[in-house]
N, C-alpha and C positions, 0 to 999 in steps of 0.2 A: 692128761685130762680124763676124768672119771666118766664112764659111759653110764647113761641113765638107763634103767630097765623100763620096759613098757608094761604097764599094768593091764592085764586081761581079766575081766571079771564076767563070768556067765551068771546072769540073774534069773534066767528061766531057760526052758527048752528052746524058745524062739528069740531070745534077746541076749546080746553080748555087748559089753562096753570095753573099748580099748582106750584107756586114758579117759578123755572127755567125748570120744567119738562113739556113737551108738549104731549097733547093727541089729535090725529086727526083721525076722522072717514072717511076714503076714500070711494069714490063711489063704490069701489070694494068690500065693506063689511069687510074691514080689519081695525081694530082699531090699529093704530100706536102709541106706547107709548114710549117716550124717557125720561128716568129718569135721572135727574141731581141733586141729593142731597144725603146726608146721611139720610137714612130712619129711622124715628121714628114712633112710633104708630099713632101720630096725622097726620103726613104727609101720611102714608099709608092709613089712613081712608079717607083722602081728595082725594087721588088717586082712591080709590074705588068709591067715590061720583062722581068724574069726569067721570070715565068710565061708570057708571050707567046712568048719564045724557045723554051722547052721544048715548049709545045703546037703550035707552028707545024709541027713535023716529025711530028706524030702524027695518023694517020687514025682517025676514029671519035669516039665520045663520050669526054669526059674528066670524071672525078669529082674532087673536091677534098677533101682531108683537111687541115684547117688547125689547127695547135696554137698556141694563144695563151697558154699558161700562163706564159711568160717574156716576153711582148710588152710589158709596161708599159702605160701609158696613152696614149691618142691625144691629140694636141694640136690 
């Protein structure tokens, strides 16, 4: 079975898309994550990479707001 690659697209300094999931770091220091996929290990690792990219350039504490309404089930 062929493994699917996870598409990671940085559209701005504060916004990254992983497939259909959006990661946005607001000016308020909140990292908004909207998950829109069935999560597998490869996708979750891409989510972690996206989060780390966005918070690496931010000084101070980061809060997370994670929307899992369309996330599906974990495997």
